[in-house]
Each structure stands twice: as C-alpha cells, then as structure tokens.
mmCIF file of the N, C-alpha and C atoms, coordinates in Angstrom:
data_MODEL
# 
_entry.id   MODEL 
# 
loop_
_atom_site.group_PDB 
_atom_site.id 
_atom_site.type_symbol 
_atom_site.label_atom_id 
_atom_site.label_alt_id 
_atom_site.label_comp_id 
_atom_site.label_asym_id 
_atom_site.label_entity_id 
_atom_site.label_seq_id 
_atom_site.pdbx_PDB_ins_code 
_atom_site.Cartn_x 
_atom_site.Cartn_y 
_atom_site.Cartn_z 
_atom_site.occupancy 
_atom_site.B_iso_or_equiv 
_atom_site.pdbx_formal_charge 
_atom_site.auth_seq_id 
_atom_site.auth_comp_id 
_atom_site.auth_asym_id 
_atom_site.auth_atom_id 
_atom_site.pdbx_PDB_model_num 
ATOM 1   N N  . UNK A 1 1  ? 33.004 -3.691 55.311 1.00 0.00 ? 1  UNK A N  1 
ATOM 2   C CA . UNK A 1 1  ? 34.391 -3.521 55.021 1.00 0.00 ? 1  UNK A CA 1 
ATOM 3   C C  . UNK A 1 1  ? 34.952 -2.249 54.719 1.00 0.00 ? 1  UNK A C  1 
ATOM 4   N N  . UNK A 1 2  ? 35.814 -1.815 55.525 1.00 0.00 ? 2  UNK A N  1 
ATOM 5   C CA . UNK A 1 2  ? 36.336 -0.251 55.450 1.00 0.00 ? 2  UNK A CA 1 
ATOM 6   C C  . UNK A 1 2  ? 37.173 -0.115 53.955 1.00 0.00 ? 2  UNK A C  1 
ATOM 7   N N  . UNK A 1 3  ? 36.776 0.909  53.446 1.00 0.00 ? 3  UNK A N  1 
ATOM 8   C CA . UNK A 1 3  ? 37.650 1.108  52.222 1.00 0.00 ? 3  UNK A CA 1 
ATOM 9   C C  . UNK A 1 3  ? 39.065 1.603  52.520 1.00 0.00 ? 3  UNK A C  1 
ATOM 10  N N  . UNK A 1 4  ? 39.256 2.374  53.535 1.00 0.00 ? 4  UNK A N  1 
ATOM 11  C CA . UNK A 1 4  ? 40.578 2.656  54.055 1.00 0.00 ? 4  UNK A CA 1 
ATOM 12  C C  . UNK A 1 4  ? 40.901 2.078  55.279 1.00 0.00 ? 4  UNK A C  1 
ATOM 13  N N  . UNK A 1 5  ? 41.827 1.624  55.371 1.00 0.00 ? 5  UNK A N  1 
ATOM 14  C CA . UNK A 1 5  ? 42.520 0.996  56.473 1.00 0.00 ? 5  UNK A CA 1 
ATOM 15  C C  . UNK A 1 5  ? 43.640 1.816  57.143 1.00 0.00 ? 5  UNK A C  1 
ATOM 16  N N  . UNK A 1 6  ? 43.591 2.196  58.534 1.00 0.00 ? 6  UNK A N  1 
ATOM 17  C CA . UNK A 1 6  ? 44.571 3.195  58.963 1.00 0.00 ? 6  UNK A CA 1 
ATOM 18  C C  . UNK A 1 6  ? 45.748 2.144  59.283 1.00 0.00 ? 6  UNK A C  1 
ATOM 19  N N  . UNK A 1 7  ? 46.976 2.662  58.702 1.00 0.00 ? 7  UNK A N  1 
ATOM 20  C CA . UNK A 1 7  ? 48.122 2.003  58.751 1.00 0.00 ? 7  UNK A CA 1 
ATOM 21  C C  . UNK A 1 7  ? 49.081 2.864  59.433 1.00 0.00 ? 7  UNK A C  1 
ATOM 22  N N  . UNK A 1 8  ? 50.031 2.335  60.169 1.00 0.00 ? 8  UNK A N  1 
ATOM 23  C CA . UNK A 1 8  ? 51.089 3.123  60.627 1.00 0.00 ? 8  UNK A CA 1 
ATOM 24  C C  . UNK A 1 8  ? 52.451 2.768  59.655 1.00 0.00 ? 8  UNK A C  1 
ATOM 25  N N  . UNK A 1 9  ? 53.263 3.620  59.406 1.00 0.00 ? 9  UNK A N  1 
ATOM 26  C CA . UNK A 1 9  ? 54.319 3.294  58.589 1.00 0.00 ? 9  UNK A CA 1 
ATOM 27  C C  . UNK A 1 9  ? 55.650 3.527  59.291 1.00 0.00 ? 9  UNK A C  1 
ATOM 28  N N  . UNK A 1 10 ? 56.580 2.767  58.889 1.00 0.00 ? 10 UNK A N  1 
ATOM 29  C CA . UNK A 1 10 ? 57.859 2.938  59.349 1.00 0.00 ? 10 UNK A CA 1 
ATOM 30  C C  . UNK A 1 10 ? 58.988 2.043  58.477 1.00 0.00 ? 10 UNK A C  1 
ATOM 31  N N  . UNK A 1 11 ? 59.980 2.216  59.049 1.00 0.00 ? 11 UNK A N  1 
ATOM 32  C CA . UNK A 1 11 ? 61.110 1.471  58.339 1.00 0.00 ? 11 UNK A CA 1 
ATOM 33  C C  . UNK A 1 11 ? 61.873 0.582  59.153 1.00 0.00 ? 11 UNK A C  1 
ATOM 34  N N  . UNK A 1 12 ? 62.149 -0.415 58.636 1.00 0.00 ? 12 UNK A N  1 
ATOM 35  C CA . UNK A 1 12 ? 62.915 -1.529 59.620 1.00 0.00 ? 12 UNK A CA 1 
ATOM 36  C C  . UNK A 1 12 ? 64.138 -0.904 60.257 1.00 0.00 ? 12 UNK A C  1 
ATOM 37  N N  . UNK A 1 13 ? 64.562 -1.203 61.375 1.00 0.00 ? 13 UNK A N  1 
ATOM 38  C CA . UNK A 1 13 ? 65.654 -0.560 62.187 1.00 0.00 ? 13 UNK A CA 1 
ATOM 39  C C  . UNK A 1 13 ? 65.185 0.786  62.811 1.00 0.00 ? 13 UNK A C  1 
ATOM 40  N N  . UNK A 1 14 ? 63.871 1.292  62.877 1.00 0.00 ? 14 UNK A N  1 
ATOM 41  C CA . UNK A 1 14 ? 63.474 2.347  63.511 1.00 0.00 ? 14 UNK A CA 1 
ATOM 42  C C  . UNK A 1 14 ? 62.697 1.864  64.795 1.00 0.00 ? 14 UNK A C  1 
ATOM 43  N N  . UNK A 1 15 ? 63.149 2.341  66.019 1.00 0.00 ? 15 UNK A N  1 
ATOM 44  C CA . UNK A 1 15 ? 62.696 1.910  67.286 1.00 0.00 ? 15 UNK A CA 1 
ATOM 45  C C  . UNK A 1 15 ? 61.883 2.932  67.848 1.00 0.00 ? 15 UNK A C  1 
ATOM 46  N N  . UNK A 1 16 ? 61.008 2.537  68.462 1.00 0.00 ? 16 UNK A N  1 
ATOM 47  C CA . UNK A 1 16 ? 59.950 3.277  69.130 1.00 0.00 ? 16 UNK A CA 1 
ATOM 48  C C  . UNK A 1 16 ? 59.456 2.888  70.761 1.00 0.00 ? 16 UNK A C  1 
ATOM 49  N N  . UNK A 1 17 ? 59.276 3.657  71.651 1.00 0.00 ? 17 UNK A N  1 
ATOM 50  C CA . UNK A 1 17 ? 58.885 3.441  72.645 1.00 0.00 ? 17 UNK A CA 1 
ATOM 51  C C  . UNK A 1 17 ? 57.373 3.689  72.951 1.00 0.00 ? 17 UNK A C  1 
ATOM 52  N N  . UNK A 1 18 ? 56.705 2.555  73.043 1.00 0.00 ? 18 UNK A N  1 
ATOM 53  C CA . UNK A 1 18 ? 54.928 2.698  73.256 1.00 0.00 ? 18 UNK A CA 1 
ATOM 54  C C  . UNK A 1 18 ? 54.760 3.220  74.753 1.00 0.00 ? 18 UNK A C  1 
ATOM 55  N N  . UNK A 1 19 ? 53.964 4.195  74.729 1.00 0.00 ? 19 UNK A N  1 
ATOM 56  C CA . UNK A 1 19 ? 53.633 4.662  76.162 1.00 0.00 ? 19 UNK A CA 1 
ATOM 57  C C  . UNK A 1 19 ? 52.495 3.911  76.627 1.00 0.00 ? 19 UNK A C  1 
ATOM 58  N N  . UNK A 1 20 ? 51.737 3.359  75.834 1.00 0.00 ? 20 UNK A N  1 
ATOM 59  C CA . UNK A 1 20 ? 50.626 2.514  76.160 1.00 0.00 ? 20 UNK A CA 1 
ATOM 60  C C  . UNK A 1 20 ? 50.990 1.249  76.706 1.00 0.00 ? 20 UNK A C  1 
ATOM 61  N N  . UNK A 1 21 ? 51.967 0.570  76.055 1.00 0.00 ? 21 UNK A N  1 
ATOM 62  C CA . UNK A 1 21 ? 52.231 -0.839 76.534 1.00 0.00 ? 21 UNK A CA 1 
ATOM 63  C C  . UNK A 1 21 ? 53.714 -0.728 77.480 1.00 0.00 ? 21 UNK A C  1 
ATOM 64  N N  . UNK A 1 22 ? 54.193 0.403  77.434 1.00 0.00 ? 22 UNK A N  1 
ATOM 65  C CA . UNK A 1 22 ? 55.461 0.583  78.201 1.00 0.00 ? 22 UNK A CA 1 
ATOM 66  C C  . UNK A 1 22 ? 56.523 -0.270 77.696 1.00 0.00 ? 22 UNK A C  1 
ATOM 67  N N  . UNK A 1 23 ? 56.739 -0.483 76.496 1.00 0.00 ? 23 UNK A N  1 
ATOM 68  C CA . UNK A 1 23 ? 57.907 -1.392 75.912 1.00 0.00 ? 23 UNK A CA 1 
ATOM 69  C C  . UNK A 1 23 ? 58.378 -0.568 74.662 1.00 0.00 ? 23 UNK A C  1 
ATOM 70  N N  . UNK A 1 24 ? 59.673 -1.298 74.298 1.00 0.00 ? 24 UNK A N  1 
ATOM 71  C CA . UNK A 1 24 ? 60.287 -0.773 73.134 1.00 0.00 ? 24 UNK A CA 1 
ATOM 72  C C  . UNK A 1 24 ? 59.656 -1.821 71.967 1.00 0.00 ? 24 UNK A C  1 
ATOM 73  N N  . UNK A 1 25 ? 59.427 -0.952 70.678 1.00 0.00 ? 25 UNK A N  1 
ATOM 74  C CA . UNK A 1 25 ? 58.982 -1.878 69.639 1.00 0.00 ? 25 UNK A CA 1 
ATOM 75  C C  . UNK A 1 25 ? 59.809 -1.412 68.432 1.00 0.00 ? 25 UNK A C  1 
ATOM 76  N N  . UNK A 1 26 ? 60.120 -2.403 67.462 1.00 0.00 ? 26 UNK A N  1 
ATOM 77  C CA . UNK A 1 26 ? 60.812 -2.077 66.283 1.00 0.00 ? 26 UNK A CA 1 
ATOM 78  C C  . UNK A 1 26 ? 59.729 -1.837 65.243 1.00 0.00 ? 26 UNK A C  1 
ATOM 79  N N  . UNK A 1 27 ? 59.679 -0.693 64.613 1.00 0.00 ? 27 UNK A N  1 
ATOM 80  C CA . UNK A 1 27 ? 58.620 -0.358 63.684 1.00 0.00 ? 27 UNK A CA 1 
ATOM 81  C C  . UNK A 1 27 ? 57.541 0.049  64.481 1.00 0.00 ? 27 UNK A C  1 
ATOM 82  N N  . UNK A 1 28 ? 56.567 1.013  63.997 1.00 0.00 ? 28 UNK A N  1 
ATOM 83  C CA . UNK A 1 28 ? 55.601 1.698  64.610 1.00 0.00 ? 28 UNK A CA 1 
ATOM 84  C C  . UNK A 1 28 ? 54.377 0.718  64.705 1.00 0.00 ? 28 UNK A C  1 
ATOM 85  N N  . UNK A 1 29 ? 54.309 -0.138 65.776 1.00 0.00 ? 29 UNK A N  1 
ATOM 86  C CA . UNK A 1 29 ? 53.337 -0.906 66.099 1.00 0.00 ? 29 UNK A CA 1 
ATOM 87  C C  . UNK A 1 29 ? 51.896 -0.441 66.596 1.00 0.00 ? 29 UNK A C  1 
ATOM 88  N N  . UNK A 1 30 ? 52.068 0.788  67.424 1.00 0.00 ? 30 UNK A N  1 
ATOM 89  C CA . UNK A 1 30 ? 51.092 1.498  67.951 1.00 0.00 ? 30 UNK A CA 1 
ATOM 90  C C  . UNK A 1 30 ? 51.007 2.866  67.371 1.00 0.00 ? 30 UNK A C  1 
ATOM 91  N N  . UNK A 1 31 ? 49.768 3.380  67.456 1.00 0.00 ? 31 UNK A N  1 
ATOM 92  C CA . UNK A 1 31 ? 49.448 4.904  66.970 1.00 0.00 ? 31 UNK A CA 1 
ATOM 93  C C  . UNK A 1 31 ? 50.429 5.795  67.368 1.00 0.00 ? 31 UNK A C  1 
ATOM 94  N N  . UNK A 1 32 ? 50.743 6.783  66.804 1.00 0.00 ? 32 UNK A N  1 
ATOM 95  C CA . UNK A 1 32 ? 51.555 7.811  66.957 1.00 0.00 ? 32 UNK A CA 1 
ATOM 96  C C  . UNK A 1 32 ? 51.297 8.690  68.110 1.00 0.00 ? 32 UNK A C  1 
ATOM 97  N N  . UNK A 1 33 ? 50.011 8.801  68.451 1.00 0.00 ? 33 UNK A N  1 
ATOM 98  C CA . UNK A 1 33 ? 49.695 9.413  69.913 1.00 0.00 ? 33 UNK A CA 1 
ATOM 99  C C  . UNK A 1 33 ? 50.254 8.703  71.148 1.00 0.00 ? 33 UNK A C  1 
ATOM 100 N N  . UNK A 1 34 ? 50.651 7.362  70.962 1.00 0.00 ? 34 UNK A N  1 
ATOM 101 C CA . UNK A 1 34 ? 50.946 6.422  72.106 1.00 0.00 ? 34 UNK A CA 1 
ATOM 102 C C  . UNK A 1 34 ? 52.512 6.064  72.033 1.00 0.00 ? 34 UNK A C  1 
ATOM 103 N N  . UNK A 1 35 ? 53.211 6.765  71.157 1.00 0.00 ? 35 UNK A N  1 
ATOM 104 C CA . UNK A 1 35 ? 54.667 6.562  71.216 1.00 0.00 ? 35 UNK A CA 1 
ATOM 105 C C  . UNK A 1 35 ? 55.648 7.637  70.953 1.00 0.00 ? 35 UNK A C  1 
ATOM 106 N N  . UNK A 1 36 ? 56.751 7.506  71.516 1.00 0.00 ? 36 UNK A N  1 
ATOM 107 C CA . UNK A 1 36 ? 58.032 8.213  71.145 1.00 0.00 ? 36 UNK A CA 1 
ATOM 108 C C  . UNK A 1 36 ? 58.961 7.433  70.116 1.00 0.00 ? 36 UNK A C  1 
ATOM 109 N N  . UNK A 1 37 ? 59.375 8.514  69.404 1.00 0.00 ? 37 UNK A N  1 
ATOM 110 C CA . UNK A 1 37 ? 60.388 7.904  68.288 1.00 0.00 ? 37 UNK A CA 1 
ATOM 111 C C  . UNK A 1 37 ? 60.242 8.514  66.986 1.00 0.00 ? 37 UNK A C  1 
ATOM 112 N N  . UNK A 1 38 ? 61.015 8.091  66.025 1.00 0.00 ? 38 UNK A N  1 
ATOM 113 C CA . UNK A 1 38 ? 61.768 7.077  66.156 1.00 0.00 ? 38 UNK A CA 1 
ATOM 114 C C  . UNK A 1 38 ? 63.023 7.033  66.553 1.00 0.00 ? 38 UNK A C  1 
ATOM 115 N N  . UNK A 1 39 ? 63.821 6.246  67.093 1.00 0.00 ? 39 UNK A N  1 
ATOM 116 C CA . UNK A 1 39 ? 64.977 6.058  67.572 1.00 0.00 ? 39 UNK A CA 1 
ATOM 117 C C  . UNK A 1 39 ? 65.970 5.269  66.850 1.00 0.00 ? 39 UNK A C  1 
ATOM 118 N N  . UNK A 1 40 ? 67.239 5.637  66.697 1.00 0.00 ? 40 UNK A N  1 
ATOM 119 C CA . UNK A 1 40 ? 68.245 4.907  65.904 1.00 0.00 ? 40 UNK A CA 1 
ATOM 120 C C  . UNK A 1 40 ? 68.636 3.520  66.280 1.00 0.00 ? 40 UNK A C  1 
ATOM 121 N N  . UNK A 1 41 ? 68.267 3.326  67.618 1.00 0.00 ? 41 UNK A N  1 
ATOM 122 C CA . UNK A 1 41 ? 68.598 2.052  68.221 1.00 0.00 ? 41 UNK A CA 1 
ATOM 123 C C  . UNK A 1 41 ? 67.785 1.565  69.475 1.00 0.00 ? 41 UNK A C  1 
ATOM 124 N N  . UNK A 1 42 ? 67.726 0.424  69.890 1.00 0.00 ? 42 UNK A N  1 
ATOM 125 C CA . UNK A 1 42 ? 66.922 -0.153 70.728 1.00 0.00 ? 42 UNK A CA 1 
ATOM 126 C C  . UNK A 1 42 ? 67.284 0.453  72.112 1.00 0.00 ? 42 UNK A C  1 
ATOM 127 N N  . UNK A 1 43 ? 68.593 0.736  72.420 1.00 0.00 ? 43 UNK A N  1 
ATOM 128 C CA . UNK A 1 43 ? 69.024 1.298  73.630 1.00 0.00 ? 43 UNK A CA 1 
ATOM 129 C C  . UNK A 1 43 ? 68.486 2.656  73.657 1.00 0.00 ? 43 UNK A C  1 
ATOM 130 N N  . UNK A 1 44 ? 68.504 3.572  72.660 1.00 0.00 ? 44 UNK A N  1 
ATOM 131 C CA . UNK A 1 44 ? 67.886 4.830  72.785 1.00 0.00 ? 44 UNK A CA 1 
ATOM 132 C C  . UNK A 1 44 ? 66.459 4.792  73.076 1.00 0.00 ? 44 UNK A C  1 
ATOM 133 N N  . UNK A 1 45 ? 65.688 3.857  72.379 1.00 0.00 ? 45 UNK A N  1 
ATOM 134 C CA . UNK A 1 45 ? 64.255 3.688  72.710 1.00 0.00 ? 45 UNK A CA 1 
ATOM 135 C C  . UNK A 1 45 ? 64.032 3.542  74.212 1.00 0.00 ? 45 UNK A C  1 
ATOM 136 N N  . UNK A 1 46 ? 64.986 2.599  74.719 1.00 0.00 ? 46 UNK A N  1 
ATOM 137 C CA . UNK A 1 46 ? 64.644 2.257  76.096 1.00 0.00 ? 46 UNK A CA 1 
ATOM 138 C C  . UNK A 1 46 ? 64.822 3.287  77.015 1.00 0.00 ? 46 UNK A C  1 
ATOM 139 N N  . UNK A 1 47 ? 65.628 4.333  76.771 1.00 0.00 ? 47 UNK A N  1 
ATOM 140 C CA . UNK A 1 47 ? 65.896 5.565  77.452 1.00 0.00 ? 47 UNK A CA 1 
ATOM 141 C C  . UNK A 1 47 ? 64.859 6.636  77.178 1.00 0.00 ? 47 UNK A C  1 
ATOM 142 N N  . UNK A 1 48 ? 63.909 6.361  76.399 1.00 0.00 ? 48 UNK A N  1 
ATOM 143 C CA . UNK A 1 48 ? 63.007 7.430  75.877 1.00 0.00 ? 48 UNK A CA 1 
ATOM 144 C C  . UNK A 1 48 ? 62.549 8.401  76.871 1.00 0.00 ? 48 UNK A C  1 
ATOM 145 N N  . UNK A 1 49 ? 62.000 7.684  77.968 1.00 0.00 ? 49 UNK A N  1 
ATOM 146 C CA . UNK A 1 49 ? 61.224 8.571  79.181 1.00 0.00 ? 49 UNK A CA 1 
ATOM 147 C C  . UNK A 1 49 ? 62.345 9.349  79.967 1.00 0.00 ? 49 UNK A C  1 
ATOM 148 N N  . UNK A 1 50 ? 63.542 8.812  80.014 1.00 0.00 ? 50 UNK A N  1 
ATOM 149 C CA . UNK A 1 50 ? 64.581 9.577  80.713 1.00 0.00 ? 50 UNK A CA 1 
ATOM 150 C C  . UNK A 1 50 ? 64.900 10.678 79.841 1.00 0.00 ? 50 UNK A C  1 
ATOM 151 N N  . UNK A 1 51 ? 65.013 10.530 78.483 1.00 0.00 ? 51 UNK A N  1 
ATOM 152 C CA . UNK A 1 51 ? 65.447 11.608 77.679 1.00 0.00 ? 51 UNK A CA 1 
ATOM 153 C C  . UNK A 1 51 ? 64.368 12.773 77.687 1.00 0.00 ? 51 UNK A C  1 
ATOM 154 N N  . UNK A 1 52 ? 63.016 12.290 77.553 1.00 0.00 ? 52 UNK A N  1 
ATOM 155 C CA . UNK A 1 52 ? 61.874 13.355 77.828 1.00 0.00 ? 52 UNK A CA 1 
ATOM 156 C C  . UNK A 1 52 ? 61.881 13.928 79.026 1.00 0.00 ? 52 UNK A C  1 
ATOM 157 N N  . UNK A 1 53 ? 62.278 13.385 80.200 1.00 0.00 ? 53 UNK A N  1 
ATOM 158 C CA . UNK A 1 53 ? 62.201 14.186 81.732 1.00 0.00 ? 53 UNK A CA 1 
ATOM 159 C C  . UNK A 1 53 ? 63.519 15.002 81.620 1.00 0.00 ? 53 UNK A C  1 
ATOM 160 N N  . UNK A 1 54 ? 64.613 14.600 80.915 1.00 0.00 ? 54 UNK A N  1 
ATOM 161 C CA . UNK A 1 54 ? 65.754 15.604 80.827 1.00 0.00 ? 54 UNK A CA 1 
ATOM 162 C C  . UNK A 1 54 ? 65.464 16.848 80.232 1.00 0.00 ? 54 UNK A C  1 
ATOM 163 N N  . UNK A 1 55 ? 64.765 16.534 78.909 1.00 0.00 ? 55 UNK A N  1 
ATOM 164 C CA . UNK A 1 55 ? 64.635 17.647 78.069 1.00 0.00 ? 55 UNK A CA 1 
ATOM 165 C C  . UNK A 1 55 ? 63.619 18.473 78.596 1.00 0.00 ? 55 UNK A C  1 
ATOM 166 N N  . UNK A 1 56 ? 62.442 18.016 79.495 1.00 0.00 ? 56 UNK A N  1 
ATOM 167 C CA . UNK A 1 56 ? 61.467 18.777 80.033 1.00 0.00 ? 56 UNK A CA 1 
ATOM 168 C C  . UNK A 1 56 ? 62.141 19.736 80.941 1.00 0.00 ? 56 UNK A C  1 
ATOM 169 N N  . UNK A 1 57 ? 63.273 19.187 81.808 1.00 0.00 ? 57 UNK A N  1 
ATOM 170 C CA . UNK A 1 57 ? 63.791 19.916 82.752 1.00 0.00 ? 57 UNK A CA 1 
ATOM 171 C C  . UNK A 1 57 ? 64.621 21.043 82.159 1.00 0.00 ? 57 UNK A C  1 
ATOM 172 N N  . UNK A 1 58 ? 65.342 20.962 81.023 1.00 0.00 ? 58 UNK A N  1 
ATOM 173 C CA . UNK A 1 58 ? 65.939 21.930 80.460 1.00 0.00 ? 58 UNK A CA 1 
ATOM 174 C C  . UNK A 1 58 ? 65.110 22.773 79.938 1.00 0.00 ? 58 UNK A C  1 
ATOM 175 N N  . UNK A 1 59 ? 64.084 22.651 79.237 1.00 0.00 ? 59 UNK A N  1 
ATOM 176 C CA . UNK A 1 59 ? 62.996 23.625 78.850 1.00 0.00 ? 59 UNK A CA 1 
ATOM 177 C C  . UNK A 1 59 ? 62.405 24.492 79.997 1.00 0.00 ? 59 UNK A C  1 
ATOM 178 N N  . UNK A 1 60 ? 62.119 23.847 81.043 1.00 0.00 ? 60 UNK A N  1 
ATOM 179 C CA . UNK A 1 60 ? 61.460 24.538 82.150 1.00 0.00 ? 60 UNK A CA 1 
ATOM 180 C C  . UNK A 1 60 ? 62.468 25.334 82.857 1.00 0.00 ? 60 UNK A C  1 
ATOM 181 N N  . UNK A 1 61 ? 63.685 25.229 82.680 1.00 0.00 ? 61 UNK A N  1 
ATOM 182 C CA . UNK A 1 61 ? 64.742 26.166 83.204 1.00 0.00 ? 61 UNK A CA 1 
ATOM 183 C C  . UNK A 1 61 ? 65.551 26.920 82.445 1.00 0.00 ? 61 UNK A C  1 
ATOM 184 N N  . UNK A 1 62 ? 64.896 26.905 81.072 1.00 0.00 ? 62 UNK A N  1 
ATOM 185 C CA . UNK A 1 62 ? 65.560 27.771 79.924 1.00 0.00 ? 62 UNK A CA 1 
ATOM 186 C C  . UNK A 1 62 ? 64.969 29.184 80.209 1.00 0.00 ? 62 UNK A C  1 
ATOM 187 N N  . UNK A 1 63 ? 65.738 30.320 80.433 1.00 0.00 ? 63 UNK A N  1 
ATOM 188 C CA . UNK A 1 63 ? 65.135 31.591 80.572 1.00 0.00 ? 63 UNK A CA 1 
ATOM 189 C C  . UNK A 1 63 ? 64.504 32.075 79.315 1.00 0.00 ? 63 UNK A C  1 
ATOM 190 N N  . UNK A 1 64 ? 65.049 31.656 78.264 1.00 0.00 ? 64 UNK A N  1 
ATOM 191 C CA . UNK A 1 64 ? 64.258 32.085 76.957 1.00 0.00 ? 64 UNK A CA 1 
ATOM 192 C C  . UNK A 1 64 ? 62.860 31.614 76.956 1.00 0.00 ? 64 UNK A C  1 
ATOM 193 N N  . UNK A 1 65 ? 62.361 30.860 77.741 1.00 0.00 ? 65 UNK A N  1 
ATOM 194 C CA . UNK A 1 65 ? 60.889 30.403 77.567 1.00 0.00 ? 65 UNK A CA 1 
ATOM 195 C C  . UNK A 1 65 ? 60.103 31.097 78.608 1.00 0.00 ? 65 UNK A C  1 
ATOM 196 N N  . UNK A 1 66 ? 60.764 31.813 79.411 1.00 0.00 ? 66 UNK A N  1 
ATOM 197 C CA . UNK A 1 66 ? 59.966 32.308 80.530 1.00 0.00 ? 66 UNK A CA 1 
ATOM 198 C C  . UNK A 1 66 ? 59.979 33.853 80.496 1.00 0.00 ? 66 UNK A C  1 
ATOM 199 N N  . UNK A 1 67 ? 58.968 34.566 80.309 1.00 0.00 ? 67 UNK A N  1 
ATOM 200 C CA . UNK A 1 67 ? 58.882 35.843 80.267 1.00 0.00 ? 67 UNK A CA 1 
ATOM 201 C C  . UNK A 1 67 ? 59.083 36.474 81.689 1.00 0.00 ? 67 UNK A C  1 
ATOM 202 N N  . UNK A 1 68 ? 59.663 37.627 81.651 1.00 0.00 ? 68 UNK A N  1 
ATOM 203 C CA . UNK A 1 68 ? 59.725 38.358 82.937 1.00 0.00 ? 68 UNK A CA 1 
ATOM 204 C C  . UNK A 1 68 ? 58.345 38.982 83.196 1.00 0.00 ? 68 UNK A C  1 
ATOM 205 N N  . UNK A 1 69 ? 57.974 39.082 84.403 1.00 0.00 ? 69 UNK A N  1 
ATOM 206 C CA . UNK A 1 69 ? 56.361 39.517 84.798 1.00 0.00 ? 69 UNK A CA 1 
ATOM 207 C C  . UNK A 1 69 ? 56.553 41.110 84.403 1.00 0.00 ? 69 UNK A C  1 
ATOM 208 N N  . UNK A 1 70 ? 55.366 41.299 83.948 1.00 0.00 ? 70 UNK A N  1 
ATOM 209 C CA . UNK A 1 70 ? 55.260 42.802 83.386 1.00 0.00 ? 70 UNK A CA 1 
ATOM 210 C C  . UNK A 1 70 ? 54.977 43.650 84.593 1.00 0.00 ? 70 UNK A C  1 
ATOM 211 N N  . UNK A 1 71 ? 55.618 44.761 84.654 1.00 0.00 ? 71 UNK A N  1 
ATOM 212 C CA . UNK A 1 71 ? 55.334 45.859 85.692 1.00 0.00 ? 71 UNK A CA 1 
ATOM 213 C C  . UNK A 1 71 ? 54.054 46.201 85.876 1.00 0.00 ? 71 UNK A C  1 
ATOM 214 N N  . UNK A 1 72 ? 53.744 46.137 87.122 1.00 0.00 ? 72 UNK A N  1 
ATOM 215 C CA . UNK A 1 72 ? 52.402 46.541 87.762 1.00 0.00 ? 72 UNK A CA 1 
ATOM 216 C C  . UNK A 1 72 ? 51.114 45.407 87.162 1.00 0.00 ? 72 UNK A C  1 
ATOM 217 N N  . UNK A 1 73 ? 51.791 44.226 86.969 1.00 0.00 ? 73 UNK A N  1 
ATOM 218 C CA . UNK A 1 73 ? 50.786 43.175 86.385 1.00 0.00 ? 73 UNK A CA 1 
ATOM 219 C C  . UNK A 1 73 ? 49.795 42.701 87.598 1.00 0.00 ? 73 UNK A C  1 
ATOM 220 N N  . UNK A 1 74 ? 48.963 42.172 87.591 1.00 0.00 ? 74 UNK A N  1 
ATOM 221 C CA . UNK A 1 74 ? 47.900 41.586 88.505 1.00 0.00 ? 74 UNK A CA 1 
ATOM 222 C C  . UNK A 1 74 ? 48.572 40.599 89.410 1.00 0.00 ? 74 UNK A C  1 
ATOM 223 N N  . UNK A 1 75 ? 49.726 40.043 88.949 1.00 0.00 ? 75 UNK A N  1 
ATOM 224 C CA . UNK A 1 75 ? 50.247 38.863 89.797 1.00 0.00 ? 75 UNK A CA 1 
ATOM 225 C C  . UNK A 1 75 ? 50.858 39.474 90.897 1.00 0.00 ? 75 UNK A C  1 
ATOM 226 N N  . UNK A 1 76 ? 51.347 40.753 90.878 1.00 0.00 ? 76 UNK A N  1 
ATOM 227 C CA . UNK A 1 76 ? 52.122 41.279 91.826 1.00 0.00 ? 76 UNK A CA 1 
ATOM 228 C C  . UNK A 1 76 ? 51.149 41.729 93.083 1.00 0.00 ? 76 UNK A C  1 
ATOM 229 N N  . UNK A 1 77 ? 51.660 41.558 94.196 1.00 0.00 ? 77 UNK A N  1 
ATOM 230 C CA . UNK A 1 77 ? 50.750 42.141 95.227 1.00 0.00 ? 77 UNK A CA 1 
ATOM 231 C C  . UNK A 1 77 ? 51.035 41.579 96.536 1.00 0.00 ? 77 UNK A C  1 
# 
C-alpha cells in the first residue's frame, strides 16, 4: 500500500482537453503532462488545439522572438 497517492486537483466547472484521450474533461482526470487547461467553459476546451495552433503561429512570427543573425556568423555564406 502506497503512503502517498498521486492525485490531480481541480475545481468543479474547470474544463480540460486531454491530449492522451483526445477529449474534453471536466476536472483534471488525467495527469498535467497530458492536458491543456483549465478553461472556463466546455467550448473553450473543445477548441484547445486550435487555440494552441494559433498561438504557436503568432509566436513563430513575432519578431521579438527572433534575433537578427550576427554579422559574420557561421550561418552566412
């Protein structure tokens, strides 16, 4: 018998998208490494992958995250 049982904690009304099971869950049923959230509504959780895709594109195209190549760097040539 284990002395400490790993539990996920959450509040009723919090919604998550489980990456493992590819479904929306109320409350954290799965480990944190396998989920996105919490979201305020079921609908927000249903669009979790779209939201992540949009945010990734924004970050990839944000000039603040891309340093200009240094002059004379090995990448030039």
